[in-house]
C-alpha positions as CSV (number, residue, x, y, z in Angstrom):
1,M,-15.1,-45.6,-14.5
2,K,-12.3,-46.4,-12.0
3,S,-10.4,-48.4,-14.7
4,K,-10.6,-45.4,-17.0
5,I,-9.3,-43.0,-14.3
6,F,-6.5,-45.5,-13.5
7,A,-5.5,-45.8,-17.2
8,F,-5.5,-42.0,-17.6
9,L,-3.2,-41.6,-14.5
10,F,-0.9,-44.3,-15.7
11,V,-0.5,-42.7,-19.1
12,A,0.1,-39.3,-17.4
13,F,2.7,-40.9,-15.1
14,L,4.6,-42.4,-18.1
15,F,4.5,-39.1,-20.0
16,T,5.8,-37.2,-16.9
17,S,8.6,-39.8,-16.3
18,C,9.7,-39.6,-19.9
19,Q,9.7,-35.8,-19.8
20,G,11.8,-35.9,-16.7
21,Q,14.4,-38.2,-18.3
22,Q,15.1,-35.8,-21.2
23,P,18.7,-34.4,-21.1
24,K,19.1,-30.8,-20.0
25,T,19.8,-28.5,-23.0
26,I,21.8,-26.0,-20.9
27,Q,24.6,-27.1,-18.6
28,T,26.3,-24.6,-16.4
29,V,29.7,-26.1,-15.7
30,D,32.9,-25.2,-13.8
31,V,36.2,-24.2,-15.5
32,K,37.6,-27.7,-15.5
33,T,34.6,-29.3,-17.2
34,F,34.2,-26.3,-19.6
35,S,37.9,-26.7,-20.6
36,E,37.6,-30.5,-21.1
37,K,34.5,-30.1,-23.2
38,L,36.2,-27.5,-25.4
39,K,39.2,-29.8,-25.9
40,G,36.9,-32.6,-26.8
41,N,35.7,-30.6,-29.8
42,E,38.0,-30.1,-32.8
43,K,36.4,-26.9,-33.9
44,P,34.3,-25.7,-30.9
45,Q,31.6,-23.2,-31.2
46,L,32.8,-20.8,-28.6
47,V,31.1,-17.5,-28.0
48,D,32.3,-14.6,-25.8
49,V,29.2,-12.6,-25.1
50,R,31.0,-9.6,-23.5
51,T,31.5,-6.2,-25.0
52,P,34.2,-5.7,-27.6
53,E,36.3,-3.7,-25.1
54,E,36.2,-6.6,-22.6
55,Y,37.0,-9.1,-25.3
56,N,40.0,-7.1,-26.6
57,S,41.4,-6.9,-23.1
58,G,41.6,-10.7,-22.9
59,H,39.6,-13.7,-24.0
60,I,39.6,-17.5,-24.2
61,E,41.5,-18.7,-27.2
62,K,39.5,-19.2,-30.4
63,A,36.4,-17.5,-28.9
64,T,34.3,-15.3,-31.2
65,N,32.9,-12.1,-29.8
66,I,29.1,-11.6,-30.1
67,N,28.0,-8.9,-27.7
68,W,24.9,-9.9,-25.7
69,F,23.8,-6.3,-25.7
70,D,23.8,-6.0,-29.5
71,T,20.4,-6.0,-31.1
72,D,21.5,-8.5,-33.7
73,F,22.8,-11.1,-31.1
74,A,20.1,-13.7,-32.0
75,T,20.6,-13.3,-35.7
76,R,24.4,-13.8,-35.4
77,V,24.4,-16.8,-33.1
78,A,21.6,-18.4,-35.1
79,K,24.2,-19.0,-37.9
80,Y,25.9,-21.6,-35.8
81,D,25.2,-25.3,-36.1
82,K,22.3,-26.0,-33.7
83,T,23.0,-29.8,-33.7
84,K,26.5,-29.3,-32.3
85,P,27.7,-28.2,-28.8
86,I,27.9,-24.5,-28.3
87,F,29.9,-22.8,-25.5
88,V,29.2,-19.4,-24.0
89,Y,30.8,-17.2,-21.4
90,C,31.0,-13.6,-20.1
91,K,32.8,-11.9,-17.2
92,V,31.1,-13.6,-14.3
93,G,28.3,-15.7,-15.7
94,G,25.2,-13.4,-15.7
95,R,25.1,-12.4,-19.3
96,S,26.1,-15.8,-20.6
97,A,23.2,-17.4,-18.6
98,Q,20.8,-15.1,-20.4
99,A,22.5,-15.9,-23.7
100,A,22.2,-19.6,-23.0
101,D,18.5,-19.2,-22.5
102,K,18.2,-17.4,-25.8
103,L,20.2,-20.2,-27.5
104,A,17.8,-22.8,-26.1
105,E,14.9,-20.7,-27.5
106,L,16.6,-20.7,-30.9
107,G,16.8,-24.5,-30.9
108,F,20.4,-25.3,-29.8
109,T,20.4,-28.8,-28.2
110,E,23.7,-28.8,-26.3
111,I,24.7,-25.6,-24.5
112,Y,27.6,-25.1,-22.1
113,N,27.7,-22.0,-19.9
114,L,30.9,-21.2,-18.0
115,D,30.1,-20.8,-14.3
116,G,31.8,-17.8,-12.9
117,G,32.8,-16.6,-16.4
118,Y,36.2,-15.3,-17.5
119,M,37.1,-14.2,-14.0
120,K,36.9,-17.8,-12.8
121,W,38.8,-18.9,-15.9
122,N,41.6,-16.5,-15.1
123,T,41.6,-17.6,-11.4
124,A,42.1,-21.2,-12.6
125,N,45.1,-20.1,-14.6
126,E,43.6,-21.2,-17.8
127,S,44.3,-17.9,-19.6
128,K,47.6,-16.8,-21.0
129,P,49.1,-13.9,-19.0
130,S,49.7,-10.6,-20.7
131,G,52.7,-8.4,-20.1
132,K,50.7,-5.3,-20.7
133,I,49.5,-3.5,-17.5
134,I,45.9,-2.3,-17.7
135,G,45.0,0.2,-15.0
136,M,46.4,0.2,-11.5
137,C,49.4,-2.0,-10.7
138,D,49.9,-3.9,-7.5
139,Q,52.3,-1.4,-6.1
140,E,49.8,1.5,-6.5
141,Y,47.1,-0.7,-4.9
142,G,49.4,-1.5,-2.0
143,E,49.9,2.3,-1.4
144,L,46.1,2.8,-1.7
145,I,45.1,0.3,1.0
146,K,47.6,1.9,3.3
147,S,46.6,5.5,2.6
148,S,44.2,5.5,5.5
149,K,43.7,3.5,8.7
150,R,40.5,1.9,7.3
151,V,39.9,1.5,3.5
152,M,37.1,-0.1,1.6
153,V,37.6,-1.0,-2.1
154,D,34.7,-1.7,-4.3
155,F,35.5,-3.6,-7.5
156,N,32.6,-3.1,-9.9
157,A,31.7,-2.8,-13.6
158,K,29.3,-0.7,-15.6
159,W,27.5,-3.8,-17.1
160,C,27.2,-5.5,-13.7
161,A,23.5,-5.1,-12.5
162,P,24.2,-5.7,-8.7
163,C,27.1,-3.2,-8.9
164,Q,24.8,-0.5,-10.3
165,K,22.1,-1.3,-7.8
166,M,24.6,-0.9,-4.9
167,K,26.3,2.2,-6.3
168,P,23.9,4.9,-4.9
169,Y,24.4,3.8,-1.2
170,I,28.1,3.2,-1.7
171,L,28.5,6.8,-2.9
172,K,26.3,7.9,0.1
173,F,28.6,6.1,2.5
174,Q,31.6,7.5,0.8
175,S,30.4,11.0,1.8
176,E,28.7,10.3,5.1
177,L,31.4,8.0,6.6
178,K,34.5,9.8,5.2
179,D,35.8,10.4,8.7
180,Q,35.6,6.7,9.6
181,I,36.7,4.9,6.4
182,K,38.1,5.7,3.0
183,I,35.9,4.3,0.3
184,V,37.3,3.7,-3.2
185,Q,35.5,2.4,-6.3
186,L,37.5,0.6,-9.0
187,D,36.2,-0.4,-12.4
188,A,37.2,-4.0,-12.9
189,D,37.5,-3.6,-16.7
190,E,39.7,-0.6,-16.4
191,N,41.9,-2.4,-13.8
192,K,42.2,-5.8,-15.5
193,T,45.8,-6.4,-14.4
194,L,45.0,-5.9,-10.7
195,V,41.9,-8.0,-10.9
196,D,43.8,-10.8,-12.5
197,Q,46.7,-10.6,-10.0
198,M,44.2,-10.6,-7.1
199,K,42.3,-13.5,-8.7
200,L,39.0,-12.0,-8.0
201,E,36.2,-14.5,-8.8
202,G,33.1,-12.3,-9.1
203,L,31.6,-8.8,-9.1
204,P,31.0,-6.8,-7.2
205,T,33.8,-7.6,-4.8
206,I,34.1,-5.4,-1.7
207,I,37.2,-5.6,0.5
208,I,37.8,-3.8,3.8
209,Y,41.3,-3.2,5.0
210,E,42.6,-2.0,8.4
211,N,46.2,-0.7,8.5
212,G,46.8,-2.3,5.1
213,K,45.5,-5.8,6.0
214,E,42.3,-7.4,4.7
215,V,39.7,-7.9,7.5
216,W,36.5,-8.5,5.5
217,R,35.4,-9.4,2.0
218,N,32.1,-9.9,0.2
219,V,31.5,-11.2,-3.3
220,G,28.2,-10.4,-4.9
221,F,25.3,-8.2,-3.9
222,I,25.0,-7.0,-0.3
223,S,22.2,-4.8,1.0
224,E,22.7,-1.2,2.2
225,E,21.9,-2.3,5.8
226,D,24.3,-5.2,5.9
227,L,27.1,-3.3,4.3
228,K,26.7,-0.4,6.8
229,K,27.2,-2.9,9.6
230,Q,30.6,-3.7,8.3
231,L,31.6,0.0,8.0
């Protein structure tokens, strides 16, 4: 009886070990690694999963736009070669992570997701600068942060889930604390030039200024209670 139990456990151990040694289908990598992997493929399967508006405002060279929010996303990406590497990215990494999971479900065997998305790509100076100004320029922004003794700027986006979750209490603070601090919300997509110049690495990004000088910054979600402490 003991020998049978031992044999069963041994086989189970071997099976688990072999499973653990399987390569990961999805790899979330930094800008440098993503760029190197792209260059290592003559005709890379590169997919920008942002909206057409975001894509048209700037994208990685040779990327094809397939909007993650489109109902036919799975149908369109399924046309790619599942046996070859496929690369995905979005603005900051959230949508592309979901897209990568879907690609794995569809049977793709080697998936690279850009950590930090297009914002990190821009920060690393991988993208080609555009001479067109989109939204607020740096001079206007400089005037904005000096327009009151204390100013809070909230960089957000309509597609950004944490941004939308925070929006109600930021609007509440905007009204309740108007005598203490000036709160301004800026859509990152509508102010691309400014976002690129400031090299913002994620959304939401909240920056507090005092007399025109930055005194505090937060990237990512922050609770109502913790944000109010800073205000």
